[in-house]
C-alpha positions as CSV (number, residue, x, y, z in Angstrom):
1,X,-10.5,22.9,8.7
2,X,-10.4,19.1,9.1
3,X,-13.4,17.1,8.0
4,X,-15.7,15.7,10.7
5,X,-14.9,12.2,11.8
6,X,-17.5,9.5,12.4
7,X,-16.5,6.2,13.9
8,X,-18.9,3.2,13.8
9,X,-18.5,0.1,15.9
10,X,-20.3,-3.1,15.0
11,X,-20.4,-6.6,13.6
12,X,-21.4,-8.0,10.2
13,X,-24.8,-7.7,8.4
14,X,-26.5,-5.0,10.4
15,X,-23.3,-3.0,10.6
16,X,-22.8,-3.3,6.8
17,X,-26.3,-2.2,6.0
18,X,-26.0,0.8,8.3
19,X,-22.6,1.8,6.9
20,X,-24.1,1.7,3.4
21,X,-26.7,4.2,4.5
22,X,-24.2,6.3,6.4
23,X,-21.9,6.5,3.4
24,X,-24.8,7.6,1.2
25,X,-25.9,10.2,3.7
26,X,-22.4,11.5,4.2
27,X,-22.1,12.1,0.5
28,X,-24.9,14.6,0.6
29,X,-23.4,16.8,3.3
30,X,-21.6,20.1,2.5
31,X,-18.5,18.7,4.2
32,X,-18.4,14.9,3.9
33,X,-17.0,13.3,7.0
34,X,-14.2,10.8,7.3
35,X,-15.8,7.4,8.1
36,X,-14.1,4.7,10.1
37,X,-15.6,1.3,11.1
38,X,-14.2,-0.7,13.9
39,X,-15.3,-4.3,13.2
40,X,-15.7,-7.3,15.5
41,X,-13.3,-10.2,15.1
42,X,-14.9,-12.5,17.7
43,X,-16.5,-14.6,14.9
44,X,-13.1,-15.3,13.4
45,X,-11.6,-18.8,13.2
46,X,-9.1,-21.1,11.5
47,X,-10.7,-23.5,9.0
48,X,-8.9,-25.8,6.6
49,X,-5.7,-23.9,7.3
50,X,-7.3,-20.5,6.4
51,X,-8.0,-17.6,8.6
52,X,-11.7,-16.6,8.2
53,X,-13.0,-13.2,9.2
54,X,-16.7,-13.2,8.7
55,X,-17.7,-9.8,9.9
56,X,-14.8,-7.9,8.2
57,X,-15.6,-9.7,5.0
58,X,-19.3,-9.0,5.2
59,X,-18.7,-5.3,5.6
60,X,-16.0,-5.2,2.9
61,X,-18.1,-7.0,0.4
62,X,-21.2,-4.9,1.1
63,X,-19.3,-1.6,0.8
64,X,-17.7,-2.9,-2.4
65,X,-21.1,-3.8,-3.8
66,X,-20.1,-7.5,-4.4
67,X,-22.0,-9.1,-1.6
68,X,-24.7,-11.7,-1.8
69,X,-27.7,-9.7,-0.7
70,X,-30.1,-12.7,-0.5
71,X,-27.9,-14.7,1.9
72,X,-26.5,-11.7,3.7
73,X,-22.9,-13.1,3.5
74,X,-20.4,-14.1,0.9
75,X,-20.0,-12.9,-2.7
76,X,-22.8,-12.5,-5.2
77,X,-22.9,-15.2,-7.8
78,X,-20.4,-17.4,-6.0
79,X,-20.0,-21.1,-6.5
80,X,-19.0,-23.7,-4.0
81,X,-16.8,-26.3,-5.8
82,X,-13.8,-25.8,-3.4
83,X,-16.1,-26.4,-0.4
84,X,-17.4,-29.6,-2.0
85,X,-13.9,-30.8,-2.7
86,X,-12.8,-30.0,0.9
87,X,-15.7,-32.0,2.2
88,X,-14.8,-34.9,-0.1
89,X,-11.3,-34.9,1.5
90,X,-12.9,-34.7,5.0
91,X,-11.3,-31.3,5.7
92,X,-13.0,-28.3,7.4
93,X,-16.5,-28.1,8.7
94,X,-19.0,-29.5,6.1
95,X,-21.8,-27.3,7.6
96,X,-19.7,-24.1,7.1
97,X,-19.7,-23.4,3.4
98,X,-17.0,-21.3,1.8
99,X,-17.7,-19.8,-1.7
100,X,-15.0,-20.1,-4.2
101,X,-14.4,-16.3,-4.5
102,X,-14.6,-16.2,-0.8
103,X,-11.8,-18.8,-0.6
104,X,-9.7,-16.5,-2.7
105,X,-10.0,-13.8,0.0
106,X,-9.2,-16.3,2.8
107,X,-6.1,-17.5,1.0
108,X,-5.0,-14.0,0.4
109,X,-5.5,-13.0,4.1
110,X,-3.8,-16.2,5.4
111,X,-0.8,-15.7,3.0
112,X,-0.3,-12.1,4.1
113,X,-0.6,-13.1,7.8
114,X,1.9,-15.9,7.3
115,X,4.2,-13.3,5.7
116,X,4.1,-11.4,9.0
117,X,1.6,-8.7,8.4
118,X,-0.8,-7.9,11.3
119,X,-4.5,-8.2,10.6
120,X,-5.0,-4.4,10.4
121,X,-2.3,-4.2,7.6
122,X,-3.9,-7.1,5.8
123,X,-7.3,-5.4,6.0
124,X,-5.9,-2.2,4.7
125,X,-4.3,-4.0,1.8
126,X,-7.3,-6.0,0.9
127,X,-9.8,-3.2,1.1
128,X,-7.7,-1.1,-1.2
129,X,-9.0,-3.2,-4.0
130,X,-12.3,-1.3,-4.0
131,X,-13.2,2.4,-3.3
132,X,-15.2,1.6,-0.1
133,X,-15.5,5.2,1.2
134,X,-15.1,3.8,4.7
135,X,-11.8,2.9,6.5
136,X,-12.1,-0.6,8.0
137,X,-10.3,-1.5,11.2
138,X,-10.3,-4.8,13.0
139,X,-10.9,-4.3,16.7
140,X,-7.6,-6.0,17.4
141,X,-4.7,-7.6,15.5
142,X,-4.7,-10.5,18.1
143,X,-6.8,-13.6,17.7
144,X,-10.0,-13.3,19.7
145,X,-12.6,-15.9,19.2
146,X,-16.1,-16.2,20.8
147,X,-16.9,-19.5,22.5
148,X,-20.4,-20.4,23.8
149,X,-20.8,-22.3,27.1
150,X,-23.4,-24.9,26.7
151,X,-24.6,-28.2,28.3
152,X,-22.7,-30.0,25.5
153,X,-19.5,-28.2,26.5
154,X,-17.9,-25.2,25.0
155,X,-18.6,-24.6,21.3
156,X,-17.0,-22.1,18.9
157,X,-19.5,-19.4,18.2
158,X,-19.7,-20.5,14.5
159,X,-20.5,-24.1,15.5
160,X,-23.2,-22.9,17.9
161,X,-24.6,-20.3,15.4
162,X,-24.2,-21.9,12.0
163,X,-24.3,-25.7,12.7
164,X,-26.8,-25.7,15.6
165,X,-28.7,-22.5,14.7
166,X,-28.5,-21.5,18.4
167,X,-30.7,-24.4,19.3
168,X,-28.3,-25.7,21.9
169,X,-29.1,-23.7,25.1
170,X,-26.3,-21.2,25.8
171,X,-25.2,-20.5,29.4
172,X,-22.7,-17.7,28.6
173,X,-20.1,-16.4,26.2
174,X,-16.3,-16.3,26.5
175,X,-14.1,-14.1,24.3
176,X,-11.0,-16.1,24.3
177,X,-7.8,-14.1,23.9
178,X,-9.6,-10.8,24.5
179,X,-7.9,-10.0,27.9
180,X,-4.4,-10.5,26.4
181,X,-5.3,-8.5,23.2
182,X,-4.7,-4.8,22.5
183,X,-6.7,-2.6,20.2
184,X,-5.5,-2.6,16.6
185,X,-3.5,0.5,15.5
186,X,-5.9,3.4,14.8
187,X,-8.8,2.0,16.9
188,X,-8.3,4.1,20.0
189,X,-7.6,7.2,17.9
190,X,-10.7,6.6,15.9
191,X,-12.7,6.7,19.1
192,X,-10.9,9.4,20.9
193,X,-10.7,11.9,18.0
194,X,-14.1,11.2,16.6
195,X,-16.8,13.9,16.4
196,X,-19.5,11.2,16.7
197,X,-19.3,7.5,17.7
198,X,-22.1,5.3,16.5
199,X,-22.9,1.7,17.7
200,X,-24.4,0.1,14.7
201,X,-27.5,-2.2,15.0
202,X,-25.4,-5.3,15.8
203,X,-25.9,-8.2,18.2
204,X,-24.9,-6.6,21.5
205,X,-23.6,-9.9,23.0
206,X,-21.5,-11.4,20.2
207,X,-20.8,-8.4,18.0
208,X,-20.4,-5.5,20.4
209,X,-19.2,-7.3,23.6
210,X,-16.2,-8.9,22.0
211,X,-15.0,-5.5,20.9
212,X,-15.7,-4.0,24.3
213,X,-13.8,-6.9,26.0
214,X,-10.5,-5.8,24.4
215,X,-8.7,-3.8,27.1
216,X,-8.8,-0.1,26.4
217,X,-11.7,0.1,24.0
218,X,-14.5,0.5,26.6
219,X,-12.4,3.0,28.5
220,X,-11.9,5.0,25.3
221,X,-15.7,5.1,24.8
222,X,-16.2,6.1,28.4
223,X,-13.8,9.1,28.2
224,X,-14.5,10.1,24.5
225,X,-15.3,13.7,24.0
226,X,-17.6,12.8,21.2
227,X,-21.2,11.7,21.9
228,X,-21.9,8.0,21.6
229,X,-25.2,7.0,19.9
230,X,-26.5,3.5,19.4
231,X,-29.1,2.1,17.0
232,X,-31.3,-0.6,18.4
233,X,-31.0,-4.0,16.8
234,X,-34.3,-4.9,18.5
235,X,-37.6,-3.8,17.0
236,X,-40.9,-4.5,18.7
237,X,-39.4,-7.1,21.0
238,X,-37.9,-9.1,18.2
239,X,-34.5,-9.4,16.6
240,X,-34.0,-7.8,13.2
241,X,-31.9,-10.6,12.0
242,X,-30.2,-13.7,13.4
243,X,-30.6,-15.2,16.8
244,X,-29.7,-12.3,19.1
245,X,-32.7,-13.2,21.4
246,X,-31.0,-16.5,22.4
247,X,-27.8,-14.5,23.1
248,X,-29.6,-12.0,25.2
249,X,-31.5,-14.7,27.1
250,X,-28.3,-16.4,27.9
251,X,-27.0,-13.4,29.8
252,X,-30.3,-12.5,31.4
253,X,-31.3,-9.6,29.2
254,X,-34.8,-9.2,27.9
255,X,-35.2,-9.0,24.1
256,X,-36.3,-5.3,23.9
257,X,-34.8,-2.1,22.7
258,X,-35.1,-0.7,26.3
259,X,-33.4,-3.6,27.9
260,X,-30.5,-3.6,25.4
261,X,-29.9,0.1,26.0
262,X,-29.9,-0.5,29.8
263,X,-27.5,-3.3,29.3
264,X,-25.1,-1.0,27.5
265,X,-25.8,1.7,30.0
266,X,-25.7,5.5,30.1
267,X,-22.3,7.1,30.0
268,X,-23.5,9.3,32.9
269,X,-23.8,6.2,35.0
270,X,-20.7,4.1,34.0
271,X,-22.1,2.8,30.6
272,X,-21.2,3.8,27.1
273,X,-24.4,5.4,25.6
274,X,-25.3,9.0,25.4
275,X,-28.2,8.4,23.0
276,X,-30.2,5.5,21.6
277,X,-32.4,5.3,18.5
278,X,-35.4,3.0,18.8
279,X,-38.1,2.1,16.2
280,X,-41.5,3.8,16.1
281,X,-43.1,0.7,17.5
282,X,-40.9,1.1,20.6
283,X,-41.8,4.8,21.1
284,X,-43.2,4.0,24.6
285,X,-39.7,3.3,25.8
286,X,-38.3,6.8,25.0
287,X,-39.5,8.2,28.3
288,X,-37.8,5.4,30.4
289,X,-34.6,5.8,28.4
290,X,-34.5,9.5,29.1
291,X,-35.1,8.7,32.8
292,X,-32.1,6.4,32.6
293,X,-29.9,9.3,31.3
294,X,-30.0,8.2,27.7
295,X,-31.3,10.7,25.0
296,X,-33.7,8.8,22.8
297,X,-35.9,9.1,19.8
298,X,-38.2,6.8,17.9
299,X,-37.8,6.7,14.1
300,X,-38.3,4.0,11.5
301,X,-35.3,1.6,11.9
302,X,-35.8,-1.1,9.2
303,X,-32.8,-1.0,7.0
304,X,-34.6,-2.1,3.8
305,X,-32.4,-0.3,1.3
306,X,-29.8,2.4,1.0
307,X,-32.4,5.2,1.3
308,X,-34.0,3.8,4.5
309,X,-30.5,3.1,5.9
310,X,-29.4,6.7,5.1
311,X,-32.5,8.0,6.9
312,X,-31.5,6.0,10.0
313,X,-27.9,7.4,9.8
314,X,-29.2,10.9,9.5
315,X,-31.5,10.4,12.5
316,X,-28.6,9.2,14.6
317,X,-26.5,12.2,13.7
318,X,-29.4,14.6,14.3
319,X,-30.1,13.1,17.7
320,X,-26.7,13.8,19.0
321,X,-26.3,17.1,17.2
322,X,-29.1,18.5,19.4
């Protein structure tokens, strides 16, 4: 009998923390499931001649146990001599710092891409360095980059997010290249053959939407035989991390667990959710979610460590198992 298959869709930090918990929980099961993560590439960019993939790297480093926990991105104990030298030469973005070990990953990726390997093959090769316990798939092999429409013109998502800290008012988001992209090999199968699909607690606008914008992925979720359960990235009307509230405001969505679930929608009504986990402080929204056709439960959602993350993963699986 084949092992159960769980597919997770998400972005960077929240996705990484959830996957750490899911991996820990899976190891306790009598029949450990096969775990696959479909990761957003909308944050990707070219910088100083290198192809940078922030979300894929964040997840890879976290699962490998080499990530910088304090910053939430990059390698632990890294230095930034190369970034300083690039700045001295006037190359790259001085406000987007690359760690020296991180540069090694970017050089490797760019070299393999220049050799003709698609991004999915590059990810497979690079993640083989560590026993991650999770198969990582980029959402697409094509270049898809998120741009933010602002009063100052269109800004690459990284410029808006990292340089301006989302202080420039956003009017909308464009996922350039998405409509001409196709899902990376294995992505549709990971969704269609899954026993459970989980939407990690990621920014719904700039981490989930760029994935869903790739033709074929939303449709695969809509027709999947597996239940689709999401974990709210909003707790008590506030974002868990980052500036998702500015993103939600830009598209006219309230910063609440209920509003984000409604934005994603119930599968019974053309959306992609069967179930939605909210935090205990948002327990009052459970009834409204159920009325909207989304099974819901309120549990502690703060991903403080591996144990609490494993508890959230267990709650998500239990919710759909019912």
